[in-house]
N, CA, C and O atoms as a Maestro MAE file, in Angstrom:
{
 s_m_m2io_version
 :::
 2.0.0
}

f_m_ct {
 s_m_title
 :::
 protein
 m_atom[288] {
  # First column is atom index #
  i_m_mmod_type
  r_m_x_coord
  r_m_y_coord
  r_m_z_coord
  i_m_residue_number
  s_m_chain_name
  s_m_pdb_residue_name
  s_m_pdb_atom_name
  i_m_atomic_number
  :::
  1 25 -2.251 -7.987 8.111 1 A "MET " " N  " 7
  2 3 -0.888 -7.614 8.314 1 A "MET " " CA " 6
  3 2 -0.777 -6.110 8.159 1 A "MET " " C  " 6
  4 15 -1.379 -5.543 7.247 1 A "MET " " O  " 8
  5 25 -0.032 -5.459 9.013 2 A "ARG " " N  " 7
  6 3 0.211 -4.022 8.917 2 A "ARG " " CA " 6
  7 2 1.674 -3.803 8.604 2 A "ARG " " C  " 6
  8 15 2.541 -4.487 9.147 2 A "ARG " " O  " 8
  9 25 1.952 -2.855 7.734 3 A "LYS " " N  " 7
  10 3 3.314 -2.564 7.329 3 A "LYS " " CA " 6
  11 2 3.415 -1.080 7.048 3 A "LYS " " C  " 6
  12 15 2.487 -0.512 6.472 3 A "LYS " " O  " 8
  13 25 4.496 -0.430 7.427 4 A "THR " " N  " 7
  14 3 4.710 0.974 7.110 4 A "THR " " CA " 6
  15 2 5.460 1.057 5.787 4 A "THR " " C  " 6
  16 15 6.532 0.471 5.634 4 A "THR " " O  " 8
  17 25 4.897 1.779 4.845 5 A "LEU " " N  " 7
  18 3 5.450 1.874 3.507 5 A "LEU " " CA " 6
  19 2 5.457 3.328 3.068 5 A "LEU " " C  " 6
  20 15 4.834 4.174 3.708 5 A "LEU " " O  " 8
  21 25 6.143 3.617 2.007 6 A "VAL " " N  " 7
  22 3 6.163 4.960 1.438 6 A "VAL " " CA " 6
  23 2 5.454 4.918 0.096 6 A "VAL " " C  " 6
  24 15 5.817 4.144 -0.790 6 A "VAL " " O  " 8
  25 25 4.439 5.759 -0.044 7 A "ALA " " N  " 7
  26 3 3.724 5.827 -1.315 7 A "ALA " " CA " 6
  27 2 4.665 6.362 -2.384 7 A "ALA " " C  " 6
  28 15 5.322 7.383 -2.180 7 A "ALA " " O  " 8
  29 25 4.733 5.685 -3.516 8 A "ALA " " N  " 7
  30 3 5.686 6.045 -4.561 8 A "ALA " " CA " 6
  31 2 4.996 6.469 -5.849 8 A "ALA " " C  " 6
  32 15 5.654 6.615 -6.879 8 A "ALA " " O  " 8
  33 25 3.709 6.664 -5.812 9 A "ALA " " N  " 7
  34 3 2.980 6.973 -7.046 9 A "ALA " " CA " 6
  35 2 2.951 8.470 -7.291 9 A "ALA " " C  " 6
  36 15 2.846 9.261 -6.354 9 A "ALA " " O  " 8
  37 25 3.045 8.852 -8.550 10 A "SER " " N  " 7
  38 3 2.847 10.254 -8.898 10 A "SER " " CA " 6
  39 2 1.380 10.504 -9.203 10 A "SER " " C  " 6
  40 15 0.922 11.646 -9.199 10 A "SER " " O  " 8
  41 25 0.652 9.435 -9.465 11 A "ALA " " N  " 7
  42 3 -0.783 9.532 -9.736 11 A "ALA " " CA " 6
  43 2 -1.403 8.169 -9.463 11 A "ALA " " C  " 6
  44 15 -0.745 7.134 -9.567 11 A "ALA " " O  " 8
  45 25 -2.671 8.195 -9.117 12 A "VAL " " N  " 7
  46 3 -3.392 6.945 -8.926 12 A "VAL " " CA " 6
  47 2 -4.087 6.621 -10.231 12 A "VAL " " C  " 6
  48 15 -4.855 7.432 -10.748 12 A "VAL " " O  " 8
  49 25 -3.825 5.451 -10.761 13 A "VAL " " N  " 7
  50 3 -4.403 5.038 -12.032 13 A "VAL " " CA " 6
  51 2 -5.268 3.819 -11.778 13 A "VAL " " C  " 6
  52 15 -4.792 2.826 -11.228 13 A "VAL " " O  " 8
  53 25 -6.522 3.879 -12.167 14 A "ALA " " N  " 7
  54 3 -7.454 2.760 -12.031 14 A "ALA " " CA " 6
  55 2 -7.501 2.248 -10.602 14 A "ALA " " C  " 6
  56 15 -7.601 1.043 -10.371 14 A "ALA " " O  " 8
  57 25 -7.430 3.149 -9.660 15 A "LEU " " N  " 7
  58 3 -7.487 2.829 -8.236 15 A "LEU " " CA " 6
  59 2 -6.465 1.768 -7.834 15 A "LEU " " C  " 6
  60 15 -6.783 0.830 -7.102 15 A "LEU " " O  " 8
  61 25 -5.250 1.927 -8.316 16 A "SER " " N  " 7
  62 3 -4.148 1.091 -7.857 16 A "SER " " CA " 6
  63 2 -3.157 2.003 -7.144 16 A "SER " " C  " 6
  64 15 -3.027 3.179 -7.484 16 A "SER " " O  " 8
  65 25 -2.463 1.457 -6.158 17 A "LEU " " N  " 7
  66 3 -1.533 2.244 -5.362 17 A "LEU " " CA " 6
  67 2 -0.182 1.547 -5.349 17 A "LEU " " C  " 6
  68 15 -0.006 0.562 -4.632 17 A "LEU " " O  " 8
  69 25 0.786 2.046 -6.138 18 A "PRO " " N  " 7
  70 3 2.120 1.461 -6.097 18 A "PRO " " CA " 6
  71 2 2.848 1.919 -4.830 18 A "PRO " " C  " 6
  72 15 2.786 3.096 -4.476 18 A "PRO " " O  " 8
  73 25 3.521 1.020 -4.159 19 A "VAL " " N  " 7
  74 3 4.302 1.352 -2.965 19 A "VAL " " CA " 6
  75 2 5.641 0.628 -3.020 19 A "VAL " " C  " 6
  76 15 5.783 -0.380 -3.712 19 A "VAL " " O  " 8
  77 25 6.612 1.144 -2.294 20 A "GLN " " N  " 7
  78 3 7.886 0.461 -2.118 20 A "GLN " " CA " 6
  79 2 7.826 -0.225 -0.764 20 A "GLN " " C  " 6
  80 15 7.930 0.433 0.271 20 A "GLN " " O  " 8
  81 25 7.662 -1.526 -0.762 21 A "ALA " " N  " 7
  82 3 7.523 -2.292 0.478 21 A "ALA " " CA " 6
  83 2 8.886 -2.524 1.120 21 A "ALA " " C  " 6
  84 15 9.883 -2.716 0.424 21 A "ALA " " O  " 8
  85 25 8.924 -2.506 2.438 22 A "GLU " " N  " 7
  86 3 10.113 -2.868 3.192 22 A "GLU " " CA " 6
  87 2 10.185 -4.387 3.278 22 A "GLU " " C  " 6
  88 15 9.240 -5.075 2.893 22 A "GLU " " O  " 8
  89 25 11.308 -4.918 3.783 23 A "ASP " " N  " 7
  90 3 11.421 -6.359 4.002 23 A "ASP " " CA " 6
  91 2 10.295 -6.834 4.915 23 A "ASP " " C  " 6
  92 15 9.921 -6.139 5.860 23 A "ASP " " O  " 8
  93 25 9.760 -8.011 4.634 24 A "MET " " N  " 7
  94 3 8.709 -8.619 5.448 24 A "MET " " CA " 6
  95 2 9.187 -10.006 5.863 24 A "MET " " C  " 6
  96 15 8.782 -11.007 5.271 24 A "MET " " O  " 8
  97 25 10.068 -10.072 6.902 25 A "PRO " " N  " 7
  98 3 10.624 -11.362 7.306 25 A "PRO " " CA " 6
  99 2 9.569 -12.402 7.674 25 A "PRO " " C  " 6
  100 15 9.762 -13.589 7.412 25 A "PRO " " O  " 8
  101 25 8.465 -11.983 8.273 26 A "GLY " " N  " 7
  102 3 7.412 -12.914 8.656 26 A "GLY " " CA " 6
  103 2 6.780 -13.614 7.468 26 A "GLY " " C  " 6
  104 15 6.224 -14.704 7.601 26 A "GLY " " O  " 8
  105 25 6.867 -12.981 6.302 27 A "MET " " N  " 7
  106 3 6.329 -13.576 5.076 27 A "MET " " CA " 6
  107 2 7.464 -14.076 4.177 27 A "MET " " C  " 6
  108 15 7.225 -14.527 3.058 27 A "MET " " O  " 8
  109 25 8.712 -13.990 4.684 28 A "LYS " " N  " 7
  110 3 9.901 -14.400 3.921 28 A "LYS " " CA " 6
  111 2 9.968 -13.670 2.578 28 A "LYS " " C  " 6
  112 15 10.207 -14.280 1.536 28 A "LYS " " O  " 8
  113 25 9.750 -12.345 2.625 29 A "MET " " N  " 7
  114 3 9.775 -11.523 1.419 29 A "MET " " CA " 6
  115 2 10.742 -10.367 1.609 29 A "MET " " C  " 6
  116 15 10.731 -9.702 2.645 29 A "MET " " O  " 8
  117 25 11.584 -10.127 0.601 30 A "ASP " " N  " 7
  118 3 12.447 -8.954 0.595 30 A "ASP " " CA " 6
  119 2 11.627 -7.738 0.184 30 A "ASP " " C  " 6
  120 15 10.548 -7.872 -0.395 30 A "ASP " " O  " 8
  121 25 12.149 -6.549 0.489 31 A "GLY " " N  " 7
  122 3 11.500 -5.329 0.045 31 A "GLY " " CA " 6
  123 2 11.412 -5.292 -1.471 31 A "GLY " " C  " 6
  124 15 12.318 -5.753 -2.165 31 A "GLY " " O  " 8
  125 25 10.321 -4.744 -1.981 32 A "MET " " N  " 7
  126 3 10.117 -4.695 -3.432 32 A "MET " " CA " 6
  127 2 8.988 -3.735 -3.752 32 A "MET " " C  " 6
  128 15 8.171 -3.423 -2.886 32 A "MET " " O  " 8
  129 25 8.936 -3.260 -4.998 33 A "PRO " " N  " 7
  130 3 7.762 -2.490 -5.408 33 A "PRO " " CA " 6
  131 2 6.548 -3.417 -5.460 33 A "PRO " " C  " 6
  132 15 6.642 -4.547 -5.938 33 A "PRO " " O  " 8
  133 25 5.419 -2.937 -4.969 34 A "MET " " N  " 7
  134 3 4.187 -3.726 -4.979 34 A "MET " " CA " 6
  135 2 3.040 -2.812 -5.388 34 A "MET " " C  " 6
  136 15 3.102 -1.600 -5.183 34 A "MET " " O  " 8
  137 25 2.004 -3.388 -5.960 35 A "VAL " " N  " 7
  138 3 0.814 -2.630 -6.341 35 A "VAL " " CA " 6
  139 2 -0.383 -3.248 -5.643 35 A "VAL " " C  " 6
  140 15 -0.589 -4.461 -5.687 35 A "VAL " " O  " 8
  141 25 -1.172 -2.392 -4.994 36 A "PHE " " N  " 7
  142 3 -2.370 -2.820 -4.289 36 A "PHE " " CA " 6
  143 2 -3.575 -2.147 -4.926 36 A "PHE " " C  " 6
  144 15 -3.485 -0.992 -5.341 36 A "PHE " " O  " 8
  145 25 -4.692 -2.843 -5.010 37 A "THR " " N  " 7
  146 3 -5.929 -2.202 -5.452 37 A "THR " " CA " 6
  147 2 -6.585 -1.573 -4.228 37 A "THR " " C  " 6
  148 15 -6.362 -1.993 -3.093 37 A "THR " " O  " 8
  149 25 -7.396 -0.561 -4.489 38 A "THR " " N  " 7
  150 3 -8.019 0.168 -3.388 38 A "THR " " CA " 6
  151 2 -9.286 0.853 -3.874 38 A "THR " " C  " 6
  152 15 -9.698 0.681 -5.021 38 A "THR " " O  " 8
  153 25 -9.894 1.623 -3.000 39 A "THR " " N  " 7
  154 3 -11.074 2.409 -3.354 39 A "THR " " CA " 6
  155 2 -10.741 3.890 -3.183 39 A "THR " " C  " 6
  156 15 -9.804 4.241 -2.466 39 A "THR " " O  " 8
  157 25 -11.490 4.733 -3.826 40 A "ALA " " N  " 7
  158 3 -11.280 6.175 -3.718 40 A "ALA " " CA " 6
  159 2 -11.385 6.642 -2.264 40 A "ALA " " C  " 6
  160 15 -10.644 7.528 -1.839 40 A "ALA " " O  " 8
  161 25 -12.295 6.051 -1.513 41 A "GLU " " N  " 7
  162 3 -12.483 6.443 -0.114 41 A "GLU " " CA " 6
  163 2 -11.223 6.201 0.715 41 A "GLU " " C  " 6
  164 15 -10.903 6.992 1.602 41 A "GLU " " O  " 8
  165 25 -10.502 5.106 0.429 42 A "HIS " " N  " 7
  166 3 -9.275 4.822 1.172 42 A "HIS " " CA " 6
  167 2 -8.188 5.853 0.910 42 A "HIS " " C  " 6
  168 15 -7.317 6.056 1.756 42 A "HIS " " O  " 8
  169 25 -8.221 6.509 -0.247 43 A "LEU " " N  " 7
  170 3 -7.167 7.445 -0.620 43 A "LEU " " CA " 6
  171 2 -7.441 8.882 -0.210 43 A "LEU " " C  " 6
  172 15 -6.561 9.734 -0.332 43 A "LEU " " O  " 8
  173 25 -8.643 9.166 0.273 44 A "GLU " " N  " 7
  174 3 -8.983 10.531 0.677 44 A "GLU " " CA " 6
  175 2 -8.036 11.004 1.773 44 A "GLU " " C  " 6
  176 15 -7.799 10.294 2.750 44 A "GLU " " O  " 8
  177 25 -7.500 12.204 1.603 45 A "GLY " " N  " 7
  178 3 -6.614 12.795 2.597 45 A "GLY " " CA " 6
  179 2 -5.149 12.395 2.458 45 A "GLY " " C  " 6
  180 15 -4.300 12.932 3.170 45 A "GLY " " O  " 8
  181 25 -4.835 11.471 1.564 46 A "LEU " " N  " 7
  182 3 -3.443 11.080 1.345 46 A "LEU " " CA " 6
  183 2 -2.872 11.854 0.172 46 A "LEU " " C  " 6
  184 15 -3.600 12.242 -0.742 46 A "LEU " " O  " 8
  185 25 -1.552 12.080 0.204 47 A "LYS " " N  " 7
  186 3 -0.906 12.744 -0.921 47 A "LYS " " CA " 6
  187 2 0.379 12.009 -1.277 47 A "LYS " " C  " 6
  188 15 0.905 11.237 -0.475 47 A "LYS " " O  " 8
  189 25 0.875 12.253 -2.474 48 A "MET " " N  " 7
  190 3 2.077 11.599 -2.950 48 A "MET " " CA " 6
  191 2 3.218 11.802 -1.950 48 A "MET " " C  " 6
  192 15 3.433 12.912 -1.464 48 A "MET " " O  " 8
  193 25 3.941 10.733 -1.649 49 A "GLY " " N  " 7
  194 3 5.075 10.800 -0.738 49 A "GLY " " CA " 6
  195 2 4.737 10.535 0.714 49 A "GLY " " C  " 6
  196 15 5.645 10.389 1.531 49 A "GLY " " O  " 8
  197 25 3.439 10.468 1.070 50 A "ASP " " N  " 7
  198 3 3.054 10.160 2.450 50 A "ASP " " CA " 6
  199 2 3.577 8.782 2.843 50 A "ASP " " C  " 6
  200 15 3.514 7.843 2.049 50 A "ASP " " O  " 8
  201 25 4.095 8.657 4.070 51 A "ARG " " N  " 7
  202 3 4.356 7.332 4.640 51 A "ARG " " CA " 6
  203 2 3.006 6.836 5.135 51 A "ARG " " C  " 6
  204 15 2.256 7.582 5.765 51 A "ARG " " O  " 8
  205 25 2.705 5.600 4.855 52 A "VAL " " N  " 7
  206 3 1.405 5.061 5.225 52 A "VAL " " CA " 6
  207 2 1.553 3.733 5.959 52 A "VAL " " C  " 6
  208 15 2.515 2.994 5.752 52 A "VAL " " O  " 8
  209 25 0.590 3.450 6.810 53 A "ALA " " N  " 7
  210 3 0.432 2.130 7.421 53 A "ALA " " CA " 6
  211 2 -0.908 1.619 6.922 53 A "ALA " " C  " 6
  212 15 -1.905 2.340 6.931 53 A "ALA " " O  " 8
  213 25 -0.920 0.364 6.484 54 A "PHE " " N  " 7
  214 3 -2.187 -0.152 5.991 54 A "PHE " " CA " 6
  215 2 -2.286 -1.649 6.180 54 A "PHE " " C  " 6
  216 15 -1.288 -2.364 6.282 54 A "PHE " " O  " 8
  217 25 -3.520 -2.092 6.223 55 A "GLY " " N  " 7
  218 3 -3.821 -3.513 6.254 55 A "GLY " " CA " 6
  219 2 -4.318 -3.911 4.882 55 A "GLY " " C  " 6
  220 15 -4.951 -3.113 4.191 55 A "GLY " " O  " 8
  221 25 -4.035 -5.141 4.483 56 A "PHE " " N  " 7
  222 3 -4.506 -5.606 3.185 56 A "PHE " " CA " 6
  223 2 -4.944 -7.051 3.277 56 A "PHE " " C  " 6
  224 15 -4.607 -7.764 4.222 56 A "PHE " " O  " 8
  225 25 -5.699 -7.466 2.283 57 A "ARG " " N  " 7
  226 3 -6.096 -8.866 2.194 57 A "ARG " " CA " 6
  227 2 -5.732 -9.361 0.802 57 A "ARG " " C  " 6
  228 15 -5.857 -8.635 -0.184 57 A "ARG " " O  " 8
  229 25 -5.285 -10.592 0.740 58 A "ALA " " N  " 7
  230 3 -4.929 -11.200 -0.535 58 A "ALA " " CA " 6
  231 2 -6.164 -11.825 -1.154 58 A "ALA " " C  " 6
  232 15 -6.948 -12.490 -0.477 58 A "ALA " " O  " 8
  233 25 -6.325 -11.605 -2.443 59 A "GLU " " N  " 7
  234 3 -7.416 -12.195 -3.215 59 A "GLU " " CA " 6
  235 2 -6.780 -12.858 -4.426 59 A "GLU " " C  " 6
  236 15 -6.668 -12.245 -5.488 59 A "GLU " " O  " 8
  237 25 -6.366 -14.104 -4.270 60 A "GLY " " N  " 7
  238 3 -5.609 -14.780 -5.323 60 A "GLY " " CA " 6
  239 2 -4.250 -14.127 -5.440 60 A "GLY " " C  " 6
  240 15 -3.508 -14.042 -4.462 60 A "GLY " " O  " 8
  241 25 -3.921 -13.663 -6.644 61 A "VAL " " N  " 7
  242 3 -2.641 -12.995 -6.844 61 A "VAL " " CA " 6
  243 2 -2.743 -11.485 -6.639 61 A "VAL " " C  " 6
  244 15 -1.746 -10.777 -6.778 61 A "VAL " " O  " 8
  245 25 -3.926 -10.989 -6.311 62 A "ASN " " N  " 7
  246 3 -4.146 -9.566 -6.084 62 A "ASN " " CA " 6
  247 2 -4.189 -9.255 -4.596 62 A "ASN " " C  " 6
  248 15 -4.586 -10.093 -3.787 62 A "ASN " " O  " 8
  249 25 -3.778 -8.051 -4.247 63 A "ALA " " N  " 7
  250 3 -3.835 -7.599 -2.859 63 A "ALA " " CA " 6
  251 2 -4.696 -6.342 -2.809 63 A "ALA " " C  " 6
  252 15 -4.452 -5.391 -3.550 63 A "ALA " " O  " 8
  253 25 -5.705 -6.334 -1.936 64 A "MET " " N  " 7
  254 3 -6.643 -5.229 -1.807 64 A "MET " " CA " 6
  255 2 -6.428 -4.539 -0.470 64 A "MET " " C  " 6
  256 15 -6.398 -5.201 0.567 64 A "MET " " O  " 8
  257 25 -6.277 -3.224 -0.477 65 A "ILE " " N  " 7
  258 3 -6.122 -2.471 0.763 65 A "ILE " " CA " 6
  259 2 -7.440 -2.529 1.522 65 A "ILE " " C  " 6
  260 15 -8.503 -2.248 0.969 65 A "ILE " " O  " 8
  261 25 -7.356 -2.896 2.795 66 A "ALA " " N  " 7
  262 3 -8.539 -2.968 3.664 66 A "ALA " " CA " 6
  263 2 -8.656 -1.709 4.516 66 A "ALA " " C  " 6
  264 15 -9.764 -1.274 4.830 66 A "ALA " " O  " 8
  265 25 -7.507 -1.113 4.895 67 A "SER " " N  " 7
  266 3 -7.486 0.126 5.680 67 A "SER " " CA " 6
  267 2 -6.139 0.792 5.431 67 A "SER " " C  " 6
  268 15 -5.140 0.118 5.180 67 A "SER " " O  " 8
  269 25 -6.120 2.134 5.505 68 A "ILE " " N  " 7
  270 3 -4.879 2.866 5.261 68 A "ILE " " CA " 6
  271 2 -4.931 4.202 5.968 68 A "ILE " " C  " 6
  272 15 -5.990 4.825 6.047 68 A "ILE " " O  " 8
  273 25 -3.767 4.662 6.498 69 A "LYS " " N  " 7
  274 3 -3.688 5.987 7.088 69 A "LYS " " CA " 6
  275 2 -2.263 6.483 6.983 69 A "LYS " " C  " 6
  276 15 -1.317 5.696 6.963 69 A "LYS " " O  " 8
  277 25 -2.118 7.796 6.915 70 A "ALA " " N  " 7
  278 3 -0.791 8.411 6.883 70 A "ALA " " CA " 6
  279 2 -0.183 8.329 8.276 70 A "ALA " " C  " 6
  280 15 -0.884 8.469 9.278 70 A "ALA " " O  " 8
  281 25 1.127 8.102 8.332 71 A "VAL " " N  " 7
  282 3 1.852 8.055 9.604 71 A "VAL " " CA " 6
  283 2 3.038 9.008 9.516 71 A "VAL " " C  " 6
  284 15 3.496 9.345 8.425 71 A "VAL " " O  " 8
  285 25 3.528 9.437 10.673 72 A "LYS " " N  " 7
  286 3 4.689 10.338 10.706 72 A "LYS " " CA " 6
  287 2 5.961 9.562 10.727 72 A "LYS " " C  " 6
  288 15 7.042 10.150 10.755 72 A "LYS " " O  " 8
  :::
 }
 m_bond[287] {
  # First column is bond index #
  i_m_from
  i_m_to
  i_m_order
  :::
  1 1 2 1
  2 2 3 1
  3 3 4 2
  4 3 5 1
  5 5 6 1
  6 6 7 1
  7 7 8 2
  8 7 9 1
  9 9 10 1
  10 10 11 1
  11 11 12 2
  12 11 13 1
  13 13 14 1
  14 14 15 1
  15 15 16 2
  16 15 17 1
  17 17 18 1
  18 18 19 1
  19 19 20 2
  20 19 21 1
  21 21 22 1
  22 22 23 1
  23 23 24 2
  24 23 25 1
  25 25 26 1
  26 26 27 1
  27 27 28 2
  28 27 29 1
  29 29 30 1
  30 30 31 1
  31 31 32 2
  32 31 33 1
  33 33 34 1
  34 34 35 1
  35 35 36 2
  36 35 37 1
  37 37 38 1
  38 38 39 1
  39 39 40 2
  40 39 41 1
  41 41 42 1
  42 42 43 1
  43 43 44 2
  44 43 45 1
  45 45 46 1
  46 46 47 1
  47 47 48 2
  48 47 49 1
  49 49 50 1
  50 50 51 1
  51 51 52 2
  52 51 53 1
  53 53 54 1
  54 54 55 1
  55 55 56 2
  56 55 57 1
  57 57 58 1
  58 58 59 1
  59 59 60 2
  60 59 61 1
  61 61 62 1
  62 62 63 1
  63 63 64 2
  64 63 65 1
  65 65 66 1
  66 66 67 1
  67 67 68 2
  68 67 69 1
  69 69 70 1
  70 70 71 1
  71 71 72 2
  72 71 73 1
  73 73 74 1
  74 74 75 1
  75 75 76 2
  76 75 77 1
  77 77 78 1
  78 78 79 1
  79 79 80 2
  80 79 81 1
  81 81 82 1
  82 82 83 1
  83 83 84 2
  84 83 85 1
  85 85 86 1
  86 86 87 1
  87 87 88 2
  88 87 89 1
  89 89 90 1
  90 90 91 1
  91 91 92 2
  92 91 93 1
  93 93 94 1
  94 94 95 1
  95 95 96 2
  96 95 97 1
  97 97 98 1
  98 98 99 1
  99 99 100 2
  100 99 101 1
  101 101 102 1
  102 102 103 1
  103 103 104 2
  104 103 105 1
  105 105 106 1
  106 106 107 1
  107 107 108 2
  108 107 109 1
  109 109 110 1
  110 110 111 1
  111 111 112 2
  112 111 113 1
  113 113 114 1
  114 114 115 1
  115 115 116 2
  116 115 117 1
  117 117 118 1
  118 118 119 1
  119 119 120 2
  120 119 121 1
  121 121 122 1
  122 122 123 1
  123 123 124 2
  124 123 125 1
  125 125 126 1
  126 126 127 1
  127 127 128 2
  128 127 129 1
  129 129 130 1
  130 130 131 1
  131 131 132 2
  132 131 133 1
  133 133 134 1
  134 134 135 1
  135 135 136 2
  136 135 137 1
  137 137 138 1
  138 138 139 1
  139 139 140 2
  140 139 141 1
  141 141 142 1
  142 142 143 1
  143 143 144 2
  144 143 145 1
  145 145 146 1
  146 146 147 1
  147 147 148 2
  148 147 149 1
  149 149 150 1
  150 150 151 1
  151 151 152 2
  152 151 153 1
  153 153 154 1
  154 154 155 1
  155 155 156 2
  156 155 157 1
  157 157 158 1
  158 158 159 1
  159 159 160 2
  160 159 161 1
  161 161 162 1
  162 162 163 1
  163 163 164 2
  164 163 165 1
  165 165 166 1
  166 166 167 1
  167 167 168 2
  168 167 169 1
  169 169 170 1
  170 170 171 1
  171 171 172 2
  172 171 173 1
  173 173 174 1
  174 174 175 1
  175 175 176 2
  176 175 177 1
  177 177 178 1
  178 178 179 1
  179 179 180 2
  180 179 181 1
  181 181 182 1
  182 182 183 1
  183 183 184 2
  184 183 185 1
  185 185 186 1
  186 186 187 1
  187 187 188 2
  188 187 189 1
  189 189 190 1
  190 190 191 1
  191 191 192 2
  192 191 193 1
  193 193 194 1
  194 194 195 1
  195 195 196 2
  196 195 197 1
  197 197 198 1
  198 198 199 1
  199 199 200 2
  200 199 201 1
  201 201 202 1
  202 202 203 1
  203 203 204 2
  204 203 205 1
  205 205 206 1
  206 206 207 1
  207 207 208 2
  208 207 209 1
  209 209 210 1
  210 210 211 1
  211 211 212 2
  212 211 213 1
  213 213 214 1
  214 214 215 1
  215 215 216 2
  216 215 217 1
  217 217 218 1
  218 218 219 1
  219 219 220 2
  220 219 221 1
  221 221 222 1
  222 222 223 1
  223 223 224 2
  224 223 225 1
  225 225 226 1
  226 226 227 1
  227 227 228 2
  228 227 229 1
  229 229 230 1
  230 230 231 1
  231 231 232 2
  232 231 233 1
  233 233 234 1
  234 234 235 1
  235 235 236 2
  236 235 237 1
  237 237 238 1
  238 238 239 1
  239 239 240 2
  240 239 241 1
  241 241 242 1
  242 242 243 1
  243 243 244 2
  244 243 245 1
  245 245 246 1
  246 246 247 1
  247 247 248 2
  248 247 249 1
  249 249 250 1
  250 250 251 1
  251 251 252 2
  252 251 253 1
  253 253 254 1
  254 254 255 1
  255 255 256 2
  256 255 257 1
  257 257 258 1
  258 258 259 1
  259 259 260 2
  260 259 261 1
  261 261 262 1
  262 262 263 1
  263 263 264 2
  264 263 265 1
  265 265 266 1
  266 266 267 1
  267 267 268 2
  268 267 269 1
  269 269 270 1
  270 270 271 1
  271 271 272 2
  272 271 273 1
  273 273 274 1
  274 274 275 1
  275 275 276 2
  276 275 277 1
  277 277 278 1
  278 278 279 1
  279 279 280 2
  280 279 281 1
  281 281 282 1
  282 282 283 1
  283 283 284 2
  284 283 285 1
  285 285 286 1
  286 286 287 1
  287 287 288 2
  :::
 }
}
């Protein structure tokens, strides 16, 4: 799933990325703060406040970023 979100973190802690998610009608979910795990490589070139589009995969109750890029 791809979604455009705004990065809301002032710092990355333990390779987690907090974001403010928009509504996801296809998943019957309202917009909410969400935290995704990631790798340092996925965060290279991103800065606080960037709008991002990313794909993720669910691993139980955890969500791991599979790909991410800044968007305008």
